[in-house]
ZAVEXMAR-422958 format. One record per atom (N, C-alpha, C): x, y, z. Coordinates in steps of 0.2 Angstrom, whole numbers, padded with zeros to 4 digits, always signed. Layout:
N
XYZ
...
This chain:
373
+0004-0006+0000
+0000+0000+0000
+0004+0006+0000
+0010+0006+0003
+0014+0013+0003
+0018+0014-0003
+0019+0008-0007
+0023+0010-0013
+0020+0014-0018
+0014+0012-0020
+0011+0017-0025
+0010+0024-0022
+0009+0025-0016
+0008+0032-0013
+0014+0036-0014
+0020+0033-0013
+0026+0036-0014
+0027+0038-0021
+0026+0033-0026
+0027+0035-0032
+0022+0040-0035
+0016+0040-0032
+0012+0046-0035
+0014+0052-0032
+0016+0052-0026
+0019+0059-0023
+0025+0061-0027
+0029+0057-0029
+0035+0060-0033
+0033+0062-0040
+0028+0060-0043
+0026+0062-0049
+0020+0067-0049
+0017+0069-0044
+0011+0073-0043
+0012+0079-0046
+0007+0082-0050
+0008+0089-0053
+0009+0094-0048
+0007+0093-0041
+0009+0098-0036
+0016+0098-0035
+0020+0094-0037
+0028+0094-0036
+0030+0093-0043
+0031+0099-0046
+0033+0099-0054
+0041+0098-0055
+0044+0096-0049
+0051+0095-0050
+0056+0101-0049
+0052+0107-0048
+0056+0113-0046
+0060+0112-0039
+0057+0108-0035
+0059+0108-0028
+0065+0103-0027
+0066+0099-0033
+0072+0094-0033
+0077+0096-0038
+0083+0095-0037
+0088+0097-0042
+0088+0092-0048
+0089+0095-0054
+0089+0092-0060
+0095+0088-0061
+0095+0083-0066
+0101+0079-0067
+0107+0083-0069
+0106+0088-0073
+0112+0092-0075
+0115+0096-0069
+0110+0099-0064
+0113+0102-0059
+0117+0097-0054
+0114+0091-0053
+0117+0086-0049
+0124+0085-0052
+0125+0084-0058
+0131+0082-0061
+0136+0088-0061
+0133+0094-0062
+0138+0100-0061
+0140+0101-0054
+0136+0100-0049
+0138+0100-0042
+0143+0095-0041
+0143+0089-0043
+0147+0084-0042
+0154+0086-0045
+0154+0089-0051
+0161+0091-0054
+0164+0096-0050
+0160+0101-0048
+0163+0107-0043
+0165+0104-0037
+0162+0100-0034
+0164+0097-0028
+0170+0093-0029
+0171+0090-0034
+0177+0085-0035
+0183+0090-0036
+0182+0096-0040
+0188+0100-0041
+0190+0104-0034
+0185+0106-0030
+0186+0109-0024
+0190+0104-0019
+0188+0097-0019
+0191+0093-0016
+0198+0091-0018
+0199+0091-0024
+0206+0090-0027
+0210+0096-0025
+0208+0102-0026
+0212+0108-0025
+0214+0108-0017
+0210+0106-0013
+0211+0106-0005
+0214+0100-0003
+0215+0095-0008
+0218+0089-0005
+0225+0088-0004
+0227+0086+0001
+0234+0084+0003
+0235+0077+0005
+0238+0073+0001
+0239+0066+0003
+0243+0066+0010
+0242+0060+0013
+0246+0060+0019
+0254+0059+0017
+0258+0063+0021
+0265+0064+0019
+0268+0057+0019
+0273+0056+0014
+0277+0050+0014
+0283+0051+0019
+0286+0045+0019
+0292+0045+0024
+0297+0051+0024
+0299+0054+0029
+0303+0060+0029
+0311+0058+0027
+0314+0063+0024
+0321+0062+0023
+0325+0063+0029
+0331+0060+0030
+0335+0060+0036
+0341+0065+0035
+0342+0070+0038
+0347+0075+0038
+0353+0072+0042
+0358+0069+0039
+0363+0066+0042
+0368+0071+0045
+0370+0076+0041
+0374+0082+0043
+0372+0088+0038
+0373+0094+0041
+0372+0100+0037
+0378+0103+0036
+0384+0100+0039
+0391+0103+0038
+0395+0097+0038
+0396+0095+0031
+0401+0089+0030
+0408+0092+0030
+0413+0089+0031
+0420+0091+0031
+0422+0094+0024
+0419+0092+0019
+0421+0095+0013
+0417+0102+0011
+0420+0106+0007
+0417+0113+0007
+0410+0112+0003
+0405+0117+0005
+0399+0117+0001
+0400+0118-0006
+0396+0115-0010
+0397+0115-0018
+0392+0113-0022
+0392+0114-0028
+0387+0111-0033
+0391+0108-0039
+0388+0104-0043
+0391+0101-0048
+0396+0095-0046
+0396+0092-0040
+0401+0088-0038
+0399+0081-0041
+0404+0076-0042
+0402+0069-0044
+0401+0065-0038
+0396+0062-0038
+0394+0057-0032
+0393+0050-0035
+0397+0045-0033
+0396+0039-0035
+0398+0033-0030
+0396+0027-0031
+0398+0022-0026
+0404+0018-0029
+0409+0017-0026
+0415+0013-0028
+0418+0009-0022
+0419+0003-0024
+0422-0001-0018
+0418-0001-0012
+0412-0001-0012
+0407-0001-0007
+0408+0005-0002
+0410+0011-0005
+0410+0017-0001
+0407+0023-0006
+0404+0028-0003
+0402+0034-0006
+0408+0038-0008
+0408+0041-0014
+0414+0045-0016
+0411+0052-0019
+0414+0057-0017
+0412+0064-0019
+0419+0067-0022
+0418+0069-0028
+0424+0072-0032
+0422+0079-0034
+0427+0084-0033
+0426+0090-0036
+0420+0094-0035
+0419+0098-0041
+0412+0102-0040
+0415+0110-0039
+0410+0114-0040
+0412+0121-0039
+0410+0124-0032
+0414+0127-0029
+0413+0130-0022
+0412+0137-0022
+0412+0140-0028
+0412+0148-0029
+0411+0149-0036
+0408+0155-0037
+0407+0157-0045
+0414+0158-0048
+0419+0158-0045
+0426+0159-0048
+0430+0153-0048
+0427+0147-0046
+0431+0141-0046
+0426+0135-0050
+0429+0133-0055
+0425+0128-0059
+0425+0121-0055
+0431+0120-0052
+0432+0113-0049
+0436+0113-0043
+0434+0110-0038
+0438+0111-0032
+0444+0106-0032
+0443+0100-0036
+0449+0095-0037
+0450+0090-0032
+0446+0090-0027
+0447+0086-0021
+0443+0080-0021
+0444+0075-0017
+0441+0068-0017
+0440+0066-0010
+0434+0064-0008
+0432+0062-0002
+0428+0055-0002
+0428+0051+0003
+0425+0045+0003
+0422+0043+0010
+0416+0039+0011
+0413+0038+0017
+0409+0032+0016
+0408+0028+0022
+0404+0022+0022
+0397+0024+0025
+0396+0030+0028
+0390+0031+0031
+0387+0038+0029
+0390+0042+0025
+0388+0049+0024
+0389+0054+0030
+0391+0052+0035
+0393+0056+0041
+0400+0058+0042
+0404+0052+0042
+0411+0052+0043
+0415+0052+0036
+0418+0057+0034
+0421+0058+0028
+0429+0058+0028
+0432+0054+0024
+0439+0054+0023
+0442+0058+0017
+0446+0062+0018
+0449+0065+0012
+0454+0061+0009
+0453+0059+0002
+0457+0054-0001
+0462+0058-0006
+0460+0064-0008
+0465+0068-0012
+0463+0075-0011
+0468+0079-0011
+0468+0086-0009
+0467+0090-0016
+0471+0088-0021
+0471+0092-0027
+0473+0087-0032
+0468+0084-0036
+0470+0079-0041
+0473+0081-0047
+0476+0077-0051
+0480+0079-0056
+0476+0080-0062
+0469+0078-0062
+0465+0079-0068
+0465+0087-0069
+0463+0089-0076
+0462+0096-0078
+0456+0098-0074
+0456+0103-0071
+0450+0105-0067
+0445+0109-0071
+0440+0105-0073
+0435+0108-0077
+0428+0108-0074
+0423+0112-0076
+0417+0112-0073
+0412+0108-0078
+0407+0105-0075
+0402+0101-0078
+0405+0095-0082
+0409+0092-0079
+0413+0086-0081
+0408+0080-0079
+0410+0074-0081
+0405+0068-0080
+0409+0063-0077
+0407+0059-0072
+0410+0054-0069
+0406+0048-0067
+0409+0042-0067
+0405+0036-0065
+0410+0030-0063
+0408+0026-0059
+0412+0020-0058
+0410+0014-0063
+0416+0012-0066
+0415+0007-0071
+0421+0002-0072
+0420-0004-0072
+0425-0009-0073
+0431-0009-0068
+0428-0007-0062
+0433-0007-0056
+0438-0001-0056
+0436+0004-0059
+0439+0011-0060
+0434+0016-0059
+0436+0022-0056
+0432+0028-0057
+0435+0032-0063
+0430+0034-0067
+0431+0038-0073
+0428+0045-0072
+0432+0050-0075
+0431+0057-0076
+0432+0059-0082
+0428+0063-0086
+0429+0065-0093
+0425+0071-0095
+0428+0075-0099
+0425+0081-0102
+0425+0086-0097
+0420+0091-0099
+0420+0097-0095
+0421+0103-0098
+0422+0109-0095
+0423+0115-0098
+0429+0119-0094
+0433+0122-0097
+0439+0126-0094
+0438+0133-0097
+0441+0138-0093
+0440+0145-0096
+0447+0147-0098
+0447+0149-0104
+0453+0152-0108
+0452+0158-0111
+0455+0163-0109
+0454+0170-0111
+0447+0172-0110
+0444+0171-0105
+0437+0173-0104
+0432+0169-0107
+0433+0164-0110
+0429+0160-0114
+0429+0152-0112
+0423+0150-0112
+0422+0143-0110
+0424+0138-0116
+0428+0133-0114
+0431+0129-0120
+0429+0121-0117
+0426+0117-0121
+0425+0111-0119
+0432+0106-0120
+0432+0102-0116
+0438+0097-0117
+0436+0090-0117
+0440+0085-0120
+0438+0078-0120
+0442+0074-0117
+0446+0076-0112
+0451+0072-0108
+0447+0066-0104
+0450+0060-0104
+0447+0055-0100
+0452+0053-0095
+0451+0053-0088
+0455+0051-0083
+0452+0045-0079
+0456+0041-0077
+0453+0035-0072
+0458+0034-0066
+0455+0031-0061
+0458+0029-0055
+0455+0022-0052
+0459+0018-0050
+0457+0012-0046
+0455+0014-0039
+0459+0018-0036
+0458+0019-0029
+0455+0026-0027
+0454+0030-0032
+0452+0037-0031
+0457+0042-0029
+0463+0040-0028
+0469+0044-0026
+0473+0045-0032
+0476+0040-0035
+0481+0040-0040
+0477+0040-0047
+0478+0045-0051
+0474+0046-0057
+0478+0045-0064
+0476+0042-0069
+0479+0041-0075
+0475+0044-0081
+0479+0048-0085
+0476+0051-0091
+0476+0046-0096
+0470+0044-0098
+0469+0038-0103
+0470+0041-0111
+0466+0047-0112
+0467+0050-0118
+0465+0057-0118
+0467+0061-0122
+0465+0069-0123
+0461+0070-0129
+0460+0065-0133
+0456+0065-0139
+0452+0059-0140
+0447+0058-0137
+0442+0052-0138
+0439+0053-0145
+0435+0048-0147
+0431+0048-0153
+0426+0053-0153
+0423+0055-0147
+0417+0059-0147
+0420+0067-0146
+0416+0071-0148
+0417+0078-0148
+0418+0081-0141
+0423+0085-0139
+0424+0088-0132
+0417+0091-0130
+0415+0090-0124
+0409+0092-0121
+0409+0092-0114
+0404+0095-0111
+0402+0095-0104
+0395+0095-0104
+0392+0093-0097
+0385+0093-0096
+0382+0087-0100
+0386+0082-0102
+0383+0076-0104
+0381+0071-0099
+0379+0065-0100
+0377+0060-0095
+0381+0053-0097
+0384+0051-0091
+0387+0044-0091
+0383+0039-0087
+0383+0033-0090
+0379+0028-0086
+0382+0021-0088
+0381+0016-0084
+0383+0010-0085
+0377+0006-0087
+0377+0002-0093
+0371-0002-0095
+0374-0007-0099
+0371-0013-0098
+0372-0019-0102
+0380-0021-0102
+0383-0020-0097
+0391-0021-0096
+0395-0016-0100
+0392-0010-0102
+0396-0006-0106
+0395+0001-0102
+0399+0006-0104
+0399+0013-0102
+0396+0017-0107
+0391+0021-0106
+0387+0025-0111
+0388+0033-0110
+0389+0036-0115
+0389+0043-0115
+0383+0046-0120
+0379+0051-0117
+0373+0053-0120
+0373+0060-0120
+0373+0064-0126
+0372+0071-0126
+0377+0075-0123
+0375+0081-0121
+0379+0086-0119
+0380+0092-0123
+0384+0097-0121
+0385+0103-0125
+0392+0105-0126
+0394+0109-0131
+0400+0111-0132
+0401+0118-0129
+0396+0121-0127
+0396+0128-0123
+0390+0127-0118
+0392+0130-0112
+0386+0129-0107
+0380+0133-0109
+0381+0139-0113
+0376+0142-0115
+0374+0142-0122
+0376+0136-0125
+0374+0135-0132
+0375+0141-0137
+0381+0144-0136
+0383+0150-0140
+0386+0149-0146
+0385+0153-0151
+0389+0153-0157
+0389+0146-0161
+0395+0143-0163
+0395+0137-0166
+0396+0131-0162
+0395+0131-0156
+0396+0126-0151
+0389+0123-0148
+0385+0119-0152
+0379+0118-0150
+0378+0112-0145
+0372+0110-0143
+0371+0105-0139
+0370+0099-0144
+0371+0093-0140
+0372+0087-0144
+0366+0081-0142
+0365+0077-0147
+0360+0071-0145
+0363+0065-0148
+0370+0064-0148
+0373+0058-0150
+0373+0053-0144
+0375+0047-0146
+0375+0041-0141
+0381+0037-0142
+0385+0036-0137
+0392+0032-0138
+0392+0027-0132
+0396+0022-0134
+0397+0016-0129
+0404+0014-0129
+0406+0011-0124
+0413+0008-0124
+0413+0002-0119
+0418-0002-0120
+0418-0008-0116
+0424-0007-0111
+0428-0002-0113
+0434-0002-0109
+0436+0005-0106
+0432+0010-0108
+0432+0017-0106
+0437+0021-0111
+0440+0018-0115
+0444+0022-0120
+0442+0021-0127
+0441+0015-0129
+0438+0014-0136
+0431+0015-0137
+0429+0020-0140
+0422+0022-0140
+0419+0020-0147
+0412+0018-0147
+0409+0017-0153
+0403+0022-0153
+0401+0025-0159
+0396+0029-0160
+0389+0025-0161
+0385+0024-0157
+0379+0021-0158
+0374+0025-0162
+0373+0031-0162
+0370+0035-0166
+0372+0043-0166
+0372+0046-0171
+0374+0053-0171
+0369+0058-0170
+0363+0055-0170
+0357+0059-0169
+0351+0055-0166
+0351+0055-0160
+0345+0051-0157
+0338+0054-0158
+0333+0051-0157
+0326+0053-0157
+0324+0059-0153
+0328+0060-0147
+0327+0066-0143
+0331+0072-0145
+0328+0077-0143
+0331+0084-0145
+0338+0085-0142
+0343+0088-0145
+0349+0089-0142
+0348+0093-0136
+0353+0091-0131
+0352+0094-0124
+0358+0093-0120
+0358+0096-0114
+0363+0095-0109
+0360+0096-0102
+0364+0094-0097
+0362+0095-0090
+0355+0091-0089
+0355+0085-0092
+0349+0080-0092
+0352+0075-0087
+0347+0070-0086
+0348+0064-0082
+0347+0058-0086
+0352+0053-0085
+0351+0047-0088
+0353+0041-0083
+0349+0036-0083
+0349+0031-0078
+0348+0024-0082
+0351+0019-0079
+0349+0012-0081
+0344+0009-0077
+0338+0007-0080
+0333+0004-0076
+0329-0001-0079
+0328-0007-0076
+0325-0012-0079
+0327-0014-0086
+0334-0015-0087
+0336-0017-0093
+0336-0012-0099
+0335-0005-0097
+0335+0000-0102
+0338+0006-0100
+0340+0010-0105
+0343+0017-0103
+0336+0022-0103
+0336+0026-0098
+0331+0031-0097
+0334+0038-0097
+0331+0042-0101
+0333+0049-0102
+0328+0053-0099
+0329+0058-0094
+0324+0063-0092
+0326+0070-0092
+0322+0074-0095
+0323+0081-0095
+0329+0084-0098
+0332+0089-0095
+0338+0092-0097
+0335+0098-0102
+0340+0101-0105
+0338+0107-0110
+0344+0111-0112
+0342+0117-0113
+0347+0122-0116
+0347+0128-0111
+0353+0129-0108
+0354+0135-0103
+0356+0141-0107
+0353+0147-0104
+0355+0153-0108
+0350+0158-0104
+0350+0164-0107
+0346+0170-0104
+0339+0168-0104
+0336+0164-0109
+0330+0161-0109
+0330+0153-0110
+0332+0150-0104
+0333+0143-0105
+0327+0139-0108
+0328+0134-0111
+0323+0129-0114
+0324+0123-0110
+0318+0121-0106
+0318+0116-0101
+0314+0111-0103
+0316+0104-0104
+0312+0099-0106
+0309+0095-0100
+0303+0092-0102
+0300+0088-0097
+0298+0081-0100
+0302+0079-0105
+0301+0073-0108
+0304+0067-0105
+0302+0061-0107
+0305+0055-0104
+0306+0050-0110
+0312+0047-0111
+0313+0042-0116
+0317+0036-0114
+0316+0030-0117
+0320+0024-0115
+0322+0020-0121
+0327+0017-0120
+0330+0012-0126
+0334+0007-0123
+0334+0001-0126
+0338-0005-0123
+0344-0005-0127
+0345-0002-0133
+0352-0002-0136
+0355+0005-0138
+0352+0010-0135
+0354+0017-0137
+0353+0020-0144
+0350+0015-0148
+0349+0018-0155
+0341+0019-0156
+0337+0014-0154
+0330+0014-0155
+0327+0017-0148
+0324+0023-0149
+0321+0026-0143
+0313+0026-0143
+0311+0025-0137
+0304+0026-0136
+0302+0032-0132
+0298+0037-0134
+0296+0042-0130
+0290+0040-0125
+0290+0041-0119
+0285+0039-0114
+0280+0045-0113
+0283+0051-0113
+0279+0056-0112
+0283+0063-0114
+0280+0068-0116
+0284+0074-0118
+0281+0080-0113
+0276+0078-0109
+0274+0082-0104
+0273+0078-0097
+0279+0077-0094
+0278+0074-0087
+0275+0078-0082
+0272+0075-0077
+0269+0079-0072
+0274+0084-0069
+0280+0082-0068
+0285+0087-0066
+0286+0093-0071
+0289+0098-0069
+0290+0104-0073
+0297+0103-0077
+0298+0106-0082
+0304+0105-0086
+0310+0107-0082
+0316+0104-0083
+0322+0106-0078
+0328+0104-0081
+0333+0107-0079
+0340+0105-0080
+0344+0105-0073
+0350+0102-0073
+0353+0101-0066
+0349+0097-0061
+0345+0093-0063
+0341+0088-0058
+0345+0082-0058
+0343+0078-0054
+0346+0071-0053
+0340+0066-0054
+0343+0060-0056
+0338+0054-0056
+0341+0048-0053
+0337+0043-0052
+0339+0037-0049
+0334+0031-0051
+0337+0025-0051
+0333+0019-0051
+0333+0016-0043
+0327+0016-0040
+0327+0015-0033
+0321+0011-0031
+0321+0005-0028
+0315+0001-0026
+0311-0001-0032
+0314-0002-0038
+0310-0004-0043
+0306+0002-0047
+0308+0008-0045
+0305+0014-0048
+0310+0019-0051
+0307+0023-0055
+0311+0028-0058
+0310+0035-0054
+0315+0038-0052
+0315+0044-0047
+0318+0050-0051
+0315+0056-0050
+0319+0062-0052
+0317+0067-0047
+0323+0072-0045
+0322+0076-0040
+0326+0083-0041
+0323+0088-0038
+0326+0095-0038
+0328+0097-0045
+0333+0102-0045
+0335+0105-0052
+0333+0112-0053
+0335+0115-0058
+0333+0122-0060
+0327+0122-0064
+0322+0126-0061
+0315+0126-0065
+0314+0133-0066
+0309+0134-0071
+0308+0141-0073
+0303+0145-0069
+0298+0142-0065
+0294+0145-0061
+0293+0141-0055
+0294+0144-0049
+0297+0150-0048
+0305+0149-0050
+0308+0154-0053
+0314+0153-0056
+0320+0151-0051
+0323+0146-0052
+0328+0144-0047
+0328+0136-0045
+0331+0135-0040
+0331+0128-0038
+0324+0125-0035
+0324+0118-0036
+0318+0115-0033
+0319+0110-0028
+0314+0107-0024
+0316+0102-0020
+0310+0096-0020
+0307+0096-0026
+0301+0091-0027
+0304+0085-0029
+0301+0079-0028
+0303+0072-0029
+0297+0069-0032
+0299+0065-0038
+0294+0062-0042
+0296+0055-0043
+0291+0050-0044
+0293+0043-0045
+0288+0040-0050
+0289+0035-0054
+0286+0032-0059
+0288+0025-0060
+0283+0020-0061
+0285+0014-0063
+0285+0012-0070
+0283+0017-0074
+0282+0016-0082
+0286+0021-0085
+0288+0027-0082
+0290+0033-0086
+0285+0037-0089
+0279+0035-0089
+0274+0040-0092
+0269+0043-0086
+0267+0039-0081
+0263+0042-0076
+0268+0043-0070
+0268+0050-0068
+0272+0051-0062
+0268+0054-0056
+0271+0052-0050
+0267+0054-0044
+0272+0058-0039
+0270+0063-0036
+0274+0066-0032
+0276+0063-0025
+0282+0063-0022
+0283+0060-0016
+0283+0066-0011
+0278+0065-0006
+0277+0071-0002
+0280+0069+0005
+0286+0071+0005
+0290+0070+0011
+0288+0075+0017
+0288+0072+0023
+0287+0077+0029
+0292+0082+0029
+0298+0080+0028
+0304+0084+0029
+0308+0084+0023
+0307+0088+0017
+0311+0088+0012
+0317+0093+0013
+0322+0091+0009
+0328+0096+0009
+0326+0102+0006
+0331+0107+0007
+0330+0114+0004
+0330+0114-0004
+0327+0118-0007
+0327+0118-0014
+0334+0120-0017
+0336+0116-0022
+0343+0116-0025
+0343+0114-0032
+0349+0116-0035
+0350+0113-0042
+0358+0111-0041
+0360+0107-0046
+0367+0105-0047
+0369+0101-0041
+0364+0098-0037
+0366+0093-0032
+0368+0087-0035
+0369+0082-0030
+0372+0075-0032
+0368+0070-0029
+0366+0064-0032
+0362+0059-0029
+0364+0052-0031
+0363+0047-0027
+0365+0041-0029
+0361+0036-0024
+0361+0029-0026
+0358+0024-0022
+0364+0020-0019
+0363+0020-0012
+0369+0017-0008
+0366+0014-0002
+0368+0008+0000
+0365+0004+0006
+0357+0005+0006
+0354+0003+0001
+0347+0003+0000
+0344+0010+0002
+0347+0015+0001
+0344+0022+0002
+0346+0026-0004
+0341+0032-0004
+0342+0037-0009
+0346+0042-0006
+0351+0045-0009
+0355+0050-0006
+0355+0056-0010
+0355+0062-0007
+0356+0069-0010
+0361+0073-0006
+0366+0075-0009
+0371+0079-0006
+0372+0086-0010
+0374+0091-0006
+0377+0097-0009
+0372+0100-0014
+0374+0105-0019
+0370+0109-0023
+0370+0116-0021
+0366+0120-0024
+0366+0127-0023
+0359+0130-0025
+0358+0136-0023
+0352+0140-0025
+0353+0147-0022
+0358+0150-0025
+0360+0156-0022
+0364+0155-0016
+0365+0149-0014
+0369+0148-0008
+0372+0140-0009
+0378+0139-0007
+0380+0132-0008
+0380+0128-0002
+0377+0122-0003
+0375+0117+0002
+0381+0112+0003
+0382+0110+0010
+0387+0105+0012
+0384+0100+0016
+0377+0099+0014
+0373+0094+0018
+0373+0087+0016
+0371+0082+0019
+0370+0075+0017
+0363+0073+0019
+0359+0071+0015
+0352+0068+0016
+0351+0061+0013
+0347+0057+0017
+0346+0050+0015
+0339+0049+0016
+0336+0044+0011
+0329+0042+0012
+0329+0034+0011
+0325+0031+0015
+0324+0024+0015
+0316+0023+0014
+0314+0020+0009
+0307+0019+0008
+0306+0013+0004
+0300+0010+0002
+0299+0005-0002
+0294+0006-0007
+0294+0002-0012
+0289+0002-0017
+0282+0001-0015
+0282-0004-0010
+0275-0006-0007
+0272+0000-0003
+0276+0005-0001
+0274+0010+0003
+0271+0016-0001
+0274+0017-0007
+0271+0022-0011
+0267+0019-0017
+0267+0013-0018
+0263+0010-0023
+0259+0003-0019
+0255+0004-0015
+0252-0002-0011
+0247-0005-0016
+0244-0010-0014
+0240-0015-0018
+0235-0012-0022
+0231-0007-0019
+0226-0004-0022
+0229+0002-0026
+0224+0005-0030
+0226+0011-0034
+0225+0018-0031
+0222+0017-0025
+0220+0023-0022
+0225+0029-0021
+0231+0027-0019
+0236+0032-0018
+0238+0035-0025
+0238+0031-0030
+0240+0034-0037
+0234+0039-0039
+0228+0037-0038
+0223+0042-0039
+0223+0048-0035
+0224+0048-0029
+0225+0053-0025
+0231+0058-0027
+0237+0055-0028
+0242+0059-0030
+0241+0062-0037
+0238+0058-0041
+0237+0061-0048
+0233+0067-0047
+0227+0067-0043
+0223+0073-0041
+0227+0079-0038
+0232+0077-0034
+0237+0082-0031
+0241+0085-0037
+0244+0081-0041
+0249+0084-0046
+0245+0087-0051
+0239+0086-0052
+0235+0089-0058
+0232+0096-0056
+0229+0096-0050
+0225+0101-0048
+0228+0106-0042
+0233+0103-0038
+0235+0106-0032
+0242+0110-0032
+0245+0109-0038
+0252+0111-0038
+0252+0119-0040
């Protein structure tokens, strides 16, 4: 008896629908509510970074080489002031707190924006810029060391063009060099590059391609991850810098796949990247807005979809910092942003923490990165 009465009430001419929201109004209200929620949403913060020291024994600097060699962290060179391209020193540590000075002034040519890596039992340092008669000049010198103290000059004229700001990475048992520039500001006839080279011994190089699918660039990040080379961001430095936000990968350095040309993070140079806990990570660097260093951290499991890591205690904004994976932790050291840093930070987290079984946190962070930044 009650059912028909209710149906008659809802359709009665005395209730012509004006007292109830229309379907269009309901949908519109839901959309507005969703946007408001997204704009005000802040996911629960992720694990905090640990500040191990804010005053390491080495001088504050940016552009330093940070790598893992013989089960130790190693820090080499970098710029400690606007007038010094390279400090030329070398330090090592097992915990990021206690540092041992290994070399005070190495014999390598002291160049800025050089490239370094640990490969085949040796530390390698190559390329960079020196200043001659007030002009930046790229060099192609290749130096190596077994112990980080005694250095040997392998060659002054490798097969590839002299450059700085390129990327060195170990992949598939070889050492790879990707891109870079022949002038830090891409001036005159010294352009940025998009070539790819590989070597099995650090000295004899093979050109895999003279012109990769990605645009010529410098100050980008390249890492080895899941059996592929991954290239992130970078760009062209100058009065009006061109900053890229694309992501590419390749298994052979020749055939490249573009995963996105508009990553969730803003275009940047002098950032760092890492393969950590089965994920791709990128962090910090120089961004256009607000112009200067950044301290955002992003991760992805496919190179296309990126999510912000919302640490409770992030490190201060910076560019030209150094990062590496060591002892199951992600490390960030030094850098600058109108001020040179001499600090050491570490983060320990897991893929299951940022990517749990459900897709809820992915959706929430996507809303945050899309609407709330």
